[in-house]
Each structure stands twice: as C-alpha cells, then as structure tokens.
C-alpha positions as CSV (number, residue, x, y, z in Angstrom):
1,M,0.0,0.0,0.0
2,G,2.8,2.4,0.8
3,S,4.5,2.0,-2.5
4,W,1.3,2.5,-4.5
5,L,0.2,5.5,-2.3
6,T,3.6,7.2,-2.7
7,G,3.7,6.7,-6.4
8,S,0.1,8.1,-6.7
9,L,0.8,11.1,-4.6
10,L,4.0,12.0,-6.4
11,K,2.3,11.6,-9.8
12,A,-0.5,13.9,-8.6
13,G,2.1,16.6,-7.9
14,F,2.3,16.5,-4.1
15,S,5.6,17.0,-2.3
16,W,7.8,13.9,-1.7
17,V,7.7,14.8,2.0
18,L,3.9,14.1,2.3
19,P,4.1,10.3,2.2
20,F,6.5,10.4,5.1
21,H,4.1,12.5,7.1
22,I,1.3,10.0,6.4
23,F,3.5,7.1,7.4
24,A,4.6,8.8,10.6
25,L,1.0,9.3,11.6
26,I,0.2,5.6,10.8
27,C,3.2,4.5,12.8
28,F,2.2,6.6,15.8
29,L,-1.3,5.2,15.7
30,S,0.1,1.7,15.4
31,A,2.4,2.2,18.4
32,L,-0.6,3.5,20.4
33,V,-2.7,0.5,19.6
34,C,0.1,-1.9,20.4
35,T,0.7,-0.2,23.8
36,V,-3.0,-0.4,24.7
37,L,-3.2,-4.0,23.7
38,R,0.0,-5.0,25.5
39,S,-1.2,-3.4,28.8
40,R,-4.5,-5.3,28.5
41,L,-2.9,-8.6,27.6
42,T,-0.4,-8.6,30.4
43,M,-2.7,-7.3,33.1
44,G,-2.8,-9.5,36.1
45,R,0.0,-11.8,34.8
46,P,3.0,-12.6,37.0
47,P,6.3,-11.3,35.7
48,R,8.4,-13.9,33.8
49,R,11.7,-15.1,35.3
50,S,14.8,-14.7,33.3
51,S,16.0,-17.8,31.6
52,G,19.7,-17.1,32.3
53,F,20.6,-17.6,28.6
54,G,22.4,-14.6,27.1
55,Y,23.0,-13.7,23.5
56,A,26.7,-14.5,23.8
57,L,25.8,-18.1,24.7
58,M,23.3,-18.3,21.9
59,L,26.0,-17.2,19.4
60,R,27.9,-20.4,20.3
61,S,25.1,-22.4,18.7
62,K,25.8,-23.5,15.1
63,S,22.1,-23.5,14.4
64,L,21.5,-20.0,15.5
65,L,24.7,-18.7,13.9
66,L,23.7,-20.1,10.5
67,L,20.3,-18.4,10.9
68,F,21.9,-15.2,11.9
69,F,24.1,-15.0,8.9
70,G,21.4,-16.4,6.7
71,M,19.1,-13.6,7.8
72,L,21.9,-11.1,7.2
73,A,22.5,-12.2,3.6
74,S,18.8,-12.5,2.7
75,N,18.0,-9.1,4.2
76,I,20.9,-7.4,2.4
77,S,19.2,-8.6,-0.8
78,Y,15.8,-7.5,0.3
79,F,16.7,-4.0,1.5
80,N,18.9,-3.4,-1.4
81,F,16.1,-4.3,-3.7
82,V,13.4,-2.2,-2.2
83,V,15.8,0.8,-1.8
84,W,17.4,0.8,-5.2
85,I,15.1,-0.9,-7.6
86,P,12.8,2.2,-7.9
87,S,15.8,4.1,-9.2
88,F,16.6,1.2,-11.6
89,L,13.1,1.2,-12.9
90,L,13.0,4.9,-13.5
91,R,16.5,5.3,-15.0
92,L,17.0,2.1,-17.0
93,Q,13.5,0.7,-17.6
94,N,11.8,4.0,-18.3
95,F,9.0,3.3,-15.8
96,T,6.9,6.2,-14.7
97,I,6.7,7.1,-11.0
98,D,3.3,5.5,-10.5
99,E,4.4,2.4,-12.5
100,G,7.3,2.0,-10.2
101,G,5.0,2.3,-7.2
102,I,2.7,-0.3,-8.6
103,A,5.5,-2.7,-9.3
104,L,6.7,-2.6,-5.7
105,A,3.1,-2.9,-4.5
106,V,2.6,-6.0,-6.6
107,F,5.9,-7.3,-5.3
108,S,4.7,-7.0,-1.7
109,L,1.2,-8.2,-2.3
110,A,2.4,-11.4,-4.0
111,G,5.0,-11.7,-1.2
112,S,2.3,-11.7,1.5
113,V,0.6,-14.6,-0.3
114,G,3.8,-16.5,-0.7
115,A,4.7,-16.0,3.0
116,V,1.4,-17.5,4.1
117,G,1.5,-20.3,1.5
118,F,5.0,-21.4,2.1
119,G,4.5,-21.0,5.8
120,Y,1.7,-23.5,5.6
121,L,3.8,-25.8,3.5
122,Y,6.7,-25.5,6.0
123,G,4.4,-26.7,8.8
124,R,3.2,-29.7,6.7
125,I,6.5,-31.1,5.7
126,G,8.9,-33.0,8.0
127,P,11.6,-31.3,10.0
128,G,14.3,-32.7,7.8
129,R,13.0,-30.9,4.8
130,R,12.3,-27.5,6.2
131,G,15.8,-26.2,5.8
132,L,15.8,-27.5,2.3
133,L,12.5,-25.6,1.5
134,A,13.9,-22.3,2.8
135,S,17.2,-22.9,0.9
136,A,15.4,-23.7,-2.4
137,L,13.4,-20.5,-2.1
138,G,16.7,-18.6,-1.8
139,F,18.1,-20.1,-4.9
140,A,14.8,-19.7,-6.8
141,S,14.7,-16.0,-5.8
142,A,18.2,-15.5,-7.2
143,L,17.2,-17.0,-10.5
144,I,14.0,-15.0,-10.8
145,F,15.8,-11.8,-9.9
146,L,18.2,-12.1,-12.9
147,P,15.7,-11.1,-15.7
148,I,14.6,-8.1,-13.6
149,V,17.9,-6.4,-13.9
150,V,19.4,-8.0,-17.0
151,F,16.6,-7.6,-19.6
152,S,14.5,-4.7,-20.8
153,Y,10.7,-5.1,-20.4
154,T,7.4,-3.2,-20.4
155,A,5.6,-2.2,-17.3
156,L,3.1,-5.1,-17.6
157,V,5.9,-7.7,-17.9
158,G,7.6,-6.0,-15.0
159,F,4.5,-6.4,-12.8
160,I,4.5,-10.1,-13.6
161,L,8.2,-10.5,-12.8
162,F,7.9,-8.5,-9.6
163,A,4.9,-10.7,-8.5
164,F,6.9,-13.9,-9.1
165,F,9.9,-12.5,-7.3
166,G,7.9,-11.3,-4.3
167,F,6.0,-14.6,-4.1
168,I,9.2,-16.6,-3.8
169,L,11.4,-14.2,-1.9
170,Y,9.1,-13.0,1.0
171,P,8.9,-16.3,2.9
172,Y,12.7,-15.9,3.8
173,W,11.8,-13.8,6.8
174,N,9.1,-15.8,8.5
175,L,10.7,-19.2,7.7
176,Q,14.0,-18.2,9.3
177,I,12.3,-16.7,12.3
178,T,10.3,-19.9,12.8
179,M,13.5,-22.0,12.4
180,A,15.2,-20.0,15.1
181,Q,12.2,-20.4,17.4
182,E,12.2,-24.1,16.9
183,S,15.9,-24.3,17.7
184,V,15.4,-23.1,21.3
185,D,13.4,-23.8,24.4
186,K,10.2,-21.8,24.9
187,S,11.8,-19.8,27.7
188,V,14.3,-18.2,25.3
189,V,12.2,-17.9,22.1
190,G,12.0,-14.1,22.5
191,R,15.8,-13.8,22.7
192,A,16.4,-16.1,19.8
193,T,13.9,-14.2,17.7
194,G,15.5,-10.9,18.6
195,L,19.0,-12.2,17.8
196,V,18.1,-13.4,14.3
197,Q,16.0,-10.3,13.6
198,S,18.9,-8.0,14.6
199,A,20.8,-9.4,11.6
200,G,18.1,-8.2,9.3
201,L,18.2,-4.7,10.8
202,L,22.0,-4.6,10.5
203,A,21.6,-5.5,6.8
204,S,19.2,-2.6,6.4
205,V,22.1,-0.2,7.5
206,V,25.0,-1.8,5.6
207,G,23.3,-3.0,2.4
208,P,22.0,0.2,0.7
209,A,25.1,2.1,1.5
210,L,27.2,-0.6,-0.1
211,V,25.1,-0.5,-3.3
212,G,25.7,3.2,-3.5
213,L,29.4,2.8,-3.5
214,L,29.3,0.0,-6.1
215,I,27.1,2.0,-8.4
216,E,29.7,4.7,-8.6
217,Q,32.4,2.2,-9.5
218,A,30.7,-0.4,-11.7
219,G,27.2,0.9,-12.7
220,M,23.8,0.0,-11.4
221,V,23.3,-3.4,-13.0
222,I,26.5,-4.9,-11.8
223,A,26.0,-3.3,-8.3
224,L,22.5,-4.9,-8.0
225,L,23.7,-8.3,-9.2
226,A,26.6,-8.2,-6.7
227,T,24.4,-7.1,-3.7
228,I,21.1,-8.9,-4.4
229,F,21.8,-11.9,-6.6
230,L,24.9,-13.1,-4.9
231,P,23.6,-12.6,-1.3
232,L,20.6,-14.7,-2.2
233,I,22.9,-17.5,-3.4
234,V,24.9,-17.2,-0.1
235,Y,21.6,-17.3,1.8
236,G,20.6,-20.5,0.0
237,I,24.0,-22.1,0.8
238,I,23.9,-21.1,4.5
239,I,20.4,-22.3,5.1
240,L,21.1,-25.6,3.3
241,A,23.6,-26.3,6.1
242,W,21.0,-25.7,8.9
243,K,19.8,-28.8,10.7
244,P,16.7,-29.0,12.9
245,G,17.1,-29.6,16.6
246,K,17.1,-27.8,19.9
247,A,20.2,-25.6,20.5
248,F,19.0,-24.7,24.0
C-alpha cells in the first residue's frame, strides 16, 4: 500500500515529504494501539523469570549462527532491492513514478501470499525438509531476480516479474524466524527471535550504502547483481547447512 500510495501522490504533484508525514501518523497510531493491547494482555499476569541464557551463549550455537548469517545475507538482498530498484526502474527501464510504485506494491502483495502459502507448507513437511525448502526458495529467488535487472521489459511484464519474485522471496523472513524459534526452548524464544531479527536490521544499514558505493564504481546493473543476486545465493547455501534440533 505504501509503494502504491507514494507513487500516486508524487504523480499527482504532491511533495515527496507528504508520504513520510502520512506514514509517521500511521506508525504513531500503530504504536498507540500496540501499547494499549499490551497493557491489557499482560494485566494480572506474574512477571516472567529470566531464563539465564544470554545472547553471547546463543551465538555459540551453530544452528542460530547459521540463521543469523542467513538472515543477514537475505536481508541485504531484500533491503537493497526495495531501496534501489525504484531508481533502476525509472532510470534504466523507463517506468513512470506510478508504474514503479505499482511494481513494488505487486511485489509486496504477492509476497504476502507467498509468505502465508510457504509458511503453511513449512508446517506440513517433515523437520528434515524444512531447511531444504527455505534454501530452495533462496536459490529460486536469485534466478527469478536475474531477468529483472538483465533484460528490458514493459511495465506489464515488470509487474509479472515482480509478482513472481515477491512470491518466492518474501517467505525468507518468517521461515527463518520460525526455524530460530524451533531451535530453542520456549523460555528463550524471544531472545532467539531478537537475535536473528537483529541481523536483518544490520543488513538494512549496511546493504543500501554498499550498493551506492558500487554503483559509482561499476554501474547500477553490476551493483545490483553483486548485492542482491549473490547474497541470495549465499543465503541458500547457508540455510542448506542448517539442521533441525534444539540448541537450548
């Protein structure tokens, strides 16, 4: 919705600052709702005792380490894509602003369907195949990404490519989070989740800046291949080495 709304507002002639004001208001309202719900849900419950497991101890686990670096690689690809692909579409594919917004909206919409669908499939298959499923999605995402940056296409073809890419790529997040939660005892699920998610946030800081540097040296196509295609391959290899089982 955000991508579509932004493209529509910019096409209509509004300032580029307006979407940020709208999103700031939405975030404030969301935080307010979460605060109210949290206070109601925890009312009357006894405080939880600390499990005693720290993040340093968790990082000694091969299972969680693989997921940490898998999340780092996959999020480098994701954030680089959503940050830089609009510029790619406008400069090299001659998309209009609203067409670029629709392309990203289709990407996320199809991704939400893929996340639910592959999440359901993940729960249906045996534990030994779950890492293989997540790994296969990483390799498939890399292959689908190639025509997005290598070939020229119309807006309609672009919408189709972005839908396929989002459908295959988006499950990377919820599958890896689930794998991390399944690797630990219930008492430390929150810490394991935070540890793996922190890799994704780190990627959001490092990735886009790295692309900017590479664009200046090698051009946009090479930069996107190096920082989106290759990290997806790395993600697939890392997750392929993950084995189910309790780390804690």
